[in-house]
PyMOL Python script that loads the backbone (N, CA, C, O; Angstrom):
from pymol import cmd

cmd.read_pdbstr("""\
ATOM      1  N   MET A   1     -20.785   0.145  -1.421  1.00  0.00           N
ATOM      2  CA  MET A   1     -20.935   0.436  -2.833  1.00  0.00           C
ATOM      3  C   MET A   1     -20.638  -0.799  -3.689  1.00  0.00           C
ATOM      4  O   MET A   1     -21.247  -0.977  -4.744  1.00  0.00           O
ATOM      5  N   PHE A   2     -19.711  -1.650  -3.248  1.00  0.00           N
ATOM      6  CA  PHE A   2     -19.367  -2.831  -4.025  1.00  0.00           C
ATOM      7  C   PHE A   2     -20.542  -3.800  -4.124  1.00  0.00           C
ATOM      8  O   PHE A   2     -20.626  -4.569  -5.082  1.00  0.00           O
ATOM      9  N   ARG A   3     -21.443  -3.775  -3.154  1.00  0.00           N
ATOM     10  CA  ARG A   3     -22.601  -4.661  -3.203  1.00  0.00           C
ATOM     11  C   ARG A   3     -23.668  -4.147  -4.152  1.00  0.00           C
ATOM     12  O   ARG A   3     -24.482  -4.927  -4.648  1.00  0.00           O
ATOM     13  N   VAL A   4     -23.677  -2.845  -4.412  1.00  0.00           N
ATOM     14  CA  VAL A   4     -24.727  -2.244  -5.231  1.00  0.00           C
ATOM     15  C   VAL A   4     -24.260  -1.969  -6.658  1.00  0.00           C
ATOM     16  O   VAL A   4     -24.991  -2.226  -7.615  1.00  0.00           O
ATOM     17  N   PHE A   5     -23.045  -1.448  -6.800  1.00  0.00           N
ATOM     18  CA  PHE A   5     -22.551  -1.023  -8.109  1.00  0.00           C
ATOM     19  C   PHE A   5     -21.458  -1.961  -8.616  1.00  0.00           C
ATOM     20  O   PHE A   5     -20.729  -2.567  -7.830  1.00  0.00           O
ATOM     21  N   ASN A   6     -21.357  -2.069  -9.924  1.00  0.00           N
ATOM     22  CA  ASN A   6     -20.265  -2.801 -10.539  1.00  0.00           C
ATOM     23  C   ASN A   6     -19.037  -1.906 -10.462  1.00  0.00           C
ATOM     24  O   ASN A   6     -18.934  -0.937 -11.215  1.00  0.00           O
ATOM     25  N   MET A   7     -18.117  -2.209  -9.577  1.00  0.00           N
ATOM     26  CA  MET A   7     -16.940  -1.373  -9.371  1.00  0.00           C
ATOM     27  C   MET A   7     -15.792  -1.764 -10.312  1.00  0.00           C
ATOM     28  O   MET A   7     -14.698  -1.209 -10.213  1.00  0.00           O
ATOM     29  N   GLY A   8     -16.032  -2.701 -11.210  1.00  0.00           N
ATOM     30  CA  GLY A   8     -15.016  -3.082 -12.189  1.00  0.00           C
ATOM     31  C   GLY A   8     -13.938  -3.969 -11.593  1.00  0.00           C
ATOM     32  O   GLY A   8     -14.014  -4.375 -10.433  1.00  0.00           O
ATOM     33  N   ILE A   9     -12.954  -4.255 -12.390  1.00  0.00           N
ATOM     34  CA  ILE A   9     -11.860  -5.130 -11.984  1.00  0.00           C
ATOM     35  C   ILE A   9     -10.800  -4.355 -11.229  1.00  0.00           C
ATOM     36  O   ILE A   9     -10.220  -4.880 -10.278  1.00  0.00           O
ATOM     37  N   GLY A  10     -10.534  -3.138 -11.619  1.00  0.00           N
ATOM     38  CA  GLY A  10      -9.462  -2.358 -10.994  1.00  0.00           C
ATOM     39  C   GLY A  10      -8.249  -2.370 -11.893  1.00  0.00           C
ATOM     40  O   GLY A  10      -8.370  -2.191 -13.105  1.00  0.00           O
ATOM     41  N   LEU A  11      -7.093  -2.576 -11.321  1.00  0.00           N
ATOM     42  CA  LEU A  11      -5.839  -2.584 -12.075  1.00  0.00           C
ATOM     43  C   LEU A  11      -5.618  -3.952 -12.707  1.00  0.00           C
ATOM     44  O   LEU A  11      -5.818  -4.976 -12.054  1.00  0.00           O
ATOM     45  N   ILE A  12      -5.211  -3.976 -13.959  1.00  0.00           N
ATOM     46  CA  ILE A  12      -4.885  -5.228 -14.649  1.00  0.00           C
ATOM     47  C   ILE A  12      -3.409  -5.210 -14.989  1.00  0.00           C
ATOM     48  O   ILE A  12      -2.902  -4.237 -15.546  1.00  0.00           O
ATOM     49  N   VAL A  13      -2.716  -6.296 -14.649  1.00  0.00           N
ATOM     50  CA  VAL A  13      -1.309  -6.463 -14.976  1.00  0.00           C
ATOM     51  C   VAL A  13      -1.211  -7.594 -15.989  1.00  0.00           C
ATOM     52  O   VAL A  13      -1.706  -8.692 -15.737  1.00  0.00           O
ATOM     53  N   VAL A  14      -0.585  -7.343 -17.121  1.00  0.00           N
ATOM     54  CA  VAL A  14      -0.357  -8.378 -18.121  1.00  0.00           C
ATOM     55  C   VAL A  14       1.085  -8.833 -17.971  1.00  0.00           C
ATOM     56  O   VAL A  14       2.013  -8.030 -18.067  1.00  0.00           O
ATOM     57  N   ALA A  15       1.268 -10.137 -17.734  1.00  0.00           N
ATOM     58  CA  ALA A  15       2.603 -10.688 -17.496  1.00  0.00           C
ATOM     59  C   ALA A  15       2.788 -11.947 -18.322  1.00  0.00           C
ATOM     60  O   ALA A  15       1.824 -12.647 -18.629  1.00  0.00           O
ATOM     61  N   SER A  16       4.032 -12.231 -18.680  1.00  0.00           N
ATOM     62  CA  SER A  16       4.299 -13.468 -19.414  1.00  0.00           C
ATOM     63  C   SER A  16       4.043 -14.659 -18.493  1.00  0.00           C
ATOM     64  O   SER A  16       4.148 -14.545 -17.272  1.00  0.00           O
ATOM     65  N   GLN A  17       3.710 -15.791 -19.088  1.00  0.00           N
ATOM     66  CA  GLN A  17       3.338 -16.970 -18.321  1.00  0.00           C
ATOM     67  C   GLN A  17       4.447 -17.424 -17.364  1.00  0.00           C
ATOM     68  O   GLN A  17       4.162 -17.962 -16.294  1.00  0.00           O
ATOM     69  N   ASN A  18       5.699 -17.210 -17.744  1.00  0.00           N
ATOM     70  CA  ASN A  18       6.798 -17.665 -16.884  1.00  0.00           C
ATOM     71  C   ASN A  18       7.109 -16.695 -15.738  1.00  0.00           C
ATOM     72  O   ASN A  18       7.984 -16.981 -14.921  1.00  0.00           O
ATOM     73  N   THR A  19       6.408 -15.550 -15.662  1.00  0.00           N
ATOM     74  CA  THR A  19       6.628 -14.615 -14.547  1.00  0.00           C
ATOM     75  C   THR A  19       5.410 -14.457 -13.645  1.00  0.00           C
ATOM     76  O   THR A  19       5.429 -13.662 -12.705  1.00  0.00           O
ATOM     77  N   VAL A  20       4.359 -15.207 -13.925  1.00  0.00           N
ATOM     78  CA  VAL A  20       3.111 -15.056 -13.171  1.00  0.00           C
ATOM     79  C   VAL A  20       3.330 -15.292 -11.674  1.00  0.00           C
ATOM     80  O   VAL A  20       2.834 -14.514 -10.859  1.00  0.00           O
ATOM     81  N   ASP A  21       4.054 -16.336 -11.297  1.00  0.00           N
ATOM     82  CA  ASP A  21       4.260 -16.626  -9.877  1.00  0.00           C
ATOM     83  C   ASP A  21       4.994 -15.486  -9.176  1.00  0.00           C
ATOM     84  O   ASP A  21       4.635 -15.121  -8.056  1.00  0.00           O
ATOM     85  N   ALA A  22       6.007 -14.924  -9.810  1.00  0.00           N
ATOM     86  CA  ALA A  22       6.764 -13.821  -9.221  1.00  0.00           C
ATOM     87  C   ALA A  22       5.895 -12.569  -9.101  1.00  0.00           C
ATOM     88  O   ALA A  22       5.952 -11.870  -8.089  1.00  0.00           O
ATOM     89  N   VAL A  23       5.102 -12.286 -10.116  1.00  0.00           N
ATOM     90  CA  VAL A  23       4.221 -11.116 -10.087  1.00  0.00           C
ATOM     91  C   VAL A  23       3.176 -11.275  -8.983  1.00  0.00           C
ATOM     92  O   VAL A  23       2.921 -10.336  -8.228  1.00  0.00           O
ATOM     93  N   MET A  24       2.574 -12.457  -8.888  1.00  0.00           N
ATOM     94  CA  MET A  24       1.572 -12.696  -7.856  1.00  0.00           C
ATOM     95  C   MET A  24       2.188 -12.607  -6.455  1.00  0.00           C
ATOM     96  O   MET A  24       1.549 -12.104  -5.531  1.00  0.00           O
ATOM     97  N   ALA A  25       3.431 -13.095  -6.291  1.00  0.00           N
ATOM     98  CA  ALA A  25       4.117 -13.005  -4.999  1.00  0.00           C
ATOM     99  C   ALA A  25       4.365 -11.547  -4.626  1.00  0.00           C
ATOM    100  O   ALA A  25       4.214 -11.172  -3.463  1.00  0.00           O
ATOM    101  N   ARG A  26       4.743 -10.730  -5.595  1.00  0.00           N
ATOM    102  CA  ARG A  26       4.992  -9.303  -5.333  1.00  0.00           C
ATOM    103  C   ARG A  26       3.701  -8.582  -4.962  1.00  0.00           C
ATOM    104  O   ARG A  26       3.688  -7.754  -4.051  1.00  0.00           O
ATOM    105  N   ILE A  27       2.624  -8.894  -5.659  1.00  0.00           N
ATOM    106  CA  ILE A  27       1.326  -8.294  -5.343  1.00  0.00           C
ATOM    107  C   ILE A  27       0.940  -8.653  -3.917  1.00  0.00           C
ATOM    108  O   ILE A  27       0.473  -7.796  -3.167  1.00  0.00           O
ATOM    109  N   ASP A  28       1.129  -9.912  -3.534  1.00  0.00           N
ATOM    110  CA  ASP A  28       0.831 -10.362  -2.177  1.00  0.00           C
ATOM    111  C   ASP A  28       1.715  -9.642  -1.158  1.00  0.00           C
ATOM    112  O   ASP A  28       1.239  -9.238  -0.097  1.00  0.00           O
ATOM    113  N   ALA A  29       3.005  -9.480  -1.480  1.00  0.00           N
ATOM    114  CA  ALA A  29       3.940  -8.804  -0.571  1.00  0.00           C
ATOM    115  C   ALA A  29       3.550  -7.344  -0.353  1.00  0.00           C
ATOM    116  O   ALA A  29       3.865  -6.767   0.688  1.00  0.00           O
ATOM    117  N   LEU A  30       2.876  -6.754  -1.313  1.00  0.00           N
ATOM    118  CA  LEU A  30       2.415  -5.371  -1.193  1.00  0.00           C
ATOM    119  C   LEU A  30       1.100  -5.274  -0.430  1.00  0.00           C
ATOM    120  O   LEU A  30       0.566  -4.182  -0.235  1.00  0.00           O
ATOM    121  N   GLY A  31       0.581  -6.424   0.002  1.00  0.00           N
ATOM    122  CA  GLY A  31      -0.655  -6.429   0.776  1.00  0.00           C
ATOM    123  C   GLY A  31      -1.918  -6.374  -0.056  1.00  0.00           C
ATOM    124  O   GLY A  31      -2.989  -6.054   0.459  1.00  0.00           O
ATOM    125  N   GLU A  32      -1.803  -6.680  -1.318  1.00  0.00           N
ATOM    126  CA  GLU A  32      -2.960  -6.661  -2.217  1.00  0.00           C
ATOM    127  C   GLU A  32      -3.361  -8.091  -2.570  1.00  0.00           C
ATOM    128  O   GLU A  32      -2.594  -9.030  -2.360  1.00  0.00           O
ATOM    129  N   ARG A  33      -4.565  -8.246  -3.105  1.00  0.00           N
ATOM    130  CA  ARG A  33      -5.024  -9.553  -3.584  1.00  0.00           C
ATOM    131  C   ARG A  33      -4.947  -9.561  -5.099  1.00  0.00           C
ATOM    132  O   ARG A  33      -5.376  -8.609  -5.750  1.00  0.00           O
ATOM    133  N   GLY A  34      -4.408 -10.616  -5.655  1.00  0.00           N
ATOM    134  CA  GLY A  34      -4.316 -10.741  -7.096  1.00  0.00           C
ATOM    135  C   GLY A  34      -5.015 -11.998  -7.577  1.00  0.00           C
ATOM    136  O   GLY A  34      -5.095 -12.993  -6.857  1.00  0.00           O
ATOM    137  N   PHE A  35      -5.512 -11.942  -8.785  1.00  0.00           N
ATOM    138  CA  PHE A  35      -6.204 -13.080  -9.385  1.00  0.00           C
ATOM    139  C   PHE A  35      -5.762 -13.207 -10.839  1.00  0.00           C
ATOM    140  O   PHE A  35      -5.608 -12.201 -11.531  1.00  0.00           O
ATOM    141  N   VAL A  36      -5.560 -14.422 -11.299  1.00  0.00           N
ATOM    142  CA  VAL A  36      -5.339 -14.664 -12.720  1.00  0.00           C
ATOM    143  C   VAL A  36      -6.725 -14.718 -13.356  1.00  0.00           C
ATOM    144  O   VAL A  36      -7.548 -15.559 -12.993  1.00  0.00           O
ATOM    145  N   ILE A  37      -6.982 -13.815 -14.308  1.00  0.00           N
ATOM    146  CA  ILE A  37      -8.335 -13.718 -14.872  1.00  0.00           C
ATOM    147  C   ILE A  37      -8.411 -14.163 -16.327  1.00  0.00           C
ATOM    148  O   ILE A  37      -9.485 -14.117 -16.927  1.00  0.00           O
ATOM    149  N   GLY A  38      -7.296 -14.590 -16.903  1.00  0.00           N
ATOM    150  CA  GLY A  38      -7.348 -15.046 -18.288  1.00  0.00           C
ATOM    151  C   GLY A  38      -5.969 -15.268 -18.837  1.00  0.00           C
ATOM    152  O   GLY A  38      -4.975 -15.201 -18.114  1.00  0.00           O
ATOM    153  N   GLU A  39      -5.915 -15.530 -20.111  1.00  0.00           N
ATOM    154  CA  GLU A  39      -4.644 -15.700 -20.797  1.00  0.00           C
ATOM    155  C   GLU A  39      -4.777 -15.252 -22.239  1.00  0.00           C
ATOM    156  O   GLU A  39      -5.869 -15.268 -22.808  1.00  0.00           O
ATOM    157  N   ILE A  40      -3.675 -14.858 -22.819  1.00  0.00           N
ATOM    158  CA  ILE A  40      -3.630 -14.438 -24.220  1.00  0.00           C
ATOM    159  C   ILE A  40      -3.015 -15.577 -25.004  1.00  0.00           C
ATOM    160  O   ILE A  40      -1.952 -16.083 -24.644  1.00  0.00           O
ATOM    161  N   MET A  41      -3.677 -15.982 -26.069  1.00  0.00           N
ATOM    162  CA  MET A  41      -3.160 -17.077 -26.893  1.00  0.00           C
ATOM    163  C   MET A  41      -3.432 -16.786 -28.361  1.00  0.00           C
ATOM    164  O   MET A  41      -4.292 -15.976 -28.706  1.00  0.00           O
ATOM    165  N   ALA A  42      -2.691 -17.457 -29.199  1.00  0.00           N
ATOM    166  CA  ALA A  42      -2.859 -17.285 -30.648  1.00  0.00           C
ATOM    167  C   ALA A  42      -4.233 -17.803 -31.071  1.00  0.00           C
ATOM    168  O   ALA A  42      -4.706 -18.821 -30.566  1.00  0.00           O
ATOM    169  N   ALA A  43      -4.864 -17.092 -32.002  1.00  0.00           N
ATOM    170  CA  ALA A  43      -6.157 -17.516 -32.525  1.00  0.00           C
ATOM    171  C   ALA A  43      -5.986 -18.710 -33.452  1.00  0.00           C
ATOM    172  O   ALA A  43      -4.956 -18.857 -34.111  1.00  0.00           O
ATOM    173  N   LYS A  44      -6.997 -19.551 -33.495  1.00  0.00           N
ATOM    174  CA  LYS A  44      -6.988 -20.715 -34.391  1.00  0.00           C
ATOM    175  C   LYS A  44      -7.405 -20.251 -35.780  1.00  0.00           C
ATOM    176  O   LYS A  44      -8.368 -19.496 -35.916  1.00  0.00           O
ATOM    177  N   GLY A  45      -6.706 -20.685 -36.794  1.00  0.00           N
ATOM    178  CA  GLY A  45      -7.086 -20.345 -38.153  1.00  0.00           C
ATOM    179  C   GLY A  45      -6.767 -18.921 -38.552  1.00  0.00           C
ATOM    180  O   GLY A  45      -7.196 -18.484 -39.620  1.00  0.00           O
ATOM    181  N   GLY A  46      -6.035 -18.180 -37.741  1.00  0.00           N
ATOM    182  CA  GLY A  46      -5.622 -16.832 -38.088  1.00  0.00           C
ATOM    183  C   GLY A  46      -6.673 -15.759 -37.893  1.00  0.00           C
ATOM    184  O   GLY A  46      -6.404 -14.590 -38.169  1.00  0.00           O
ATOM    185  N   GLU A  47      -7.865 -16.116 -37.425  1.00  0.00           N
ATOM    186  CA  GLU A  47      -8.916 -15.123 -37.219  1.00  0.00           C
ATOM    187  C   GLU A  47      -8.947 -14.691 -35.759  1.00  0.00           C
ATOM    188  O   GLU A  47      -8.654 -15.480 -34.860  1.00  0.00           O
ATOM    189  N   SER A  48      -9.307 -13.427 -35.533  1.00  0.00           N
ATOM    190  CA  SER A  48      -9.448 -12.934 -34.168  1.00  0.00           C
ATOM    191  C   SER A  48     -10.603 -13.650 -33.490  1.00  0.00           C
ATOM    192  O   SER A  48     -11.630 -13.930 -34.108  1.00  0.00           O
ATOM    193  N   GLU A  49     -10.419 -13.942 -32.213  1.00  0.00           N
ATOM    194  CA  GLU A  49     -11.444 -14.688 -31.501  1.00  0.00           C
ATOM    195  C   GLU A  49     -11.404 -14.325 -30.017  1.00  0.00           C
ATOM    196  O   GLU A  49     -10.327 -14.200 -29.433  1.00  0.00           O
ATOM    197  N   VAL A  50     -12.566 -14.158 -29.418  1.00  0.00           N
ATOM    198  CA  VAL A  50     -12.660 -13.936 -27.975  1.00  0.00           C
ATOM    199  C   VAL A  50     -13.519 -15.052 -27.409  1.00  0.00           C
ATOM    200  O   VAL A  50     -14.619 -15.310 -27.899  1.00  0.00           O
ATOM    201  N   GLU A  51     -13.016 -15.711 -26.380  1.00  0.00           N
ATOM    202  CA  GLU A  51     -13.766 -16.789 -25.745  1.00  0.00           C
ATOM    203  C   GLU A  51     -13.942 -16.456 -24.276  1.00  0.00           C
ATOM    204  O   GLU A  51     -12.965 -16.224 -23.563  1.00  0.00           O
ATOM    205  N   TYR A  52     -15.183 -16.432 -23.825  1.00  0.00           N
ATOM    206  CA  TYR A  52     -15.480 -16.162 -22.418  1.00  0.00           C
ATOM    207  C   TYR A  52     -15.704 -17.493 -21.718  1.00  0.00           C
ATOM    208  O   TYR A  52     -16.503 -18.320 -22.158  1.00  0.00           O
ATOM    209  N   VAL A  53     -14.983 -17.681 -20.620  1.00  0.00           N
ATOM    210  CA  VAL A  53     -15.093 -18.925 -19.864  1.00  0.00           C
ATOM    211  C   VAL A  53     -15.477 -18.593 -18.435  1.00  0.00           C
ATOM    212  O   VAL A  53     -14.823 -17.772 -17.791  1.00  0.00           O
ATOM    213  N   ASP A  54     -16.530 -19.223 -17.933  1.00  0.00           N
ATOM    214  CA  ASP A  54     -16.956 -18.999 -16.540  1.00  0.00           C
ATOM    215  C   ASP A  54     -16.168 -19.869 -15.605  1.00  0.00           C
ATOM    216  O   ASP A  54     -16.381 -19.824 -14.393  1.00  0.00           O
TER     217      ASP A  54
END
""", "prot")
cmd.dss("prot")
cmd.show_as("cartoon", "prot")
cmd.util.cbc("prot")
cmd.orient("prot")
């Protein structure tokens, strides 16, 4: 099914930048695969902004 359908990302964990290594280690210890897929940062000029990066 994963080859045919978009199965989505699954579970998303939002963690502070200084805890990412510990969170990723725990995910690995649980036998799961984790990926850093983005970051949250302040917008420039005070306006909301979404930037997609490949």
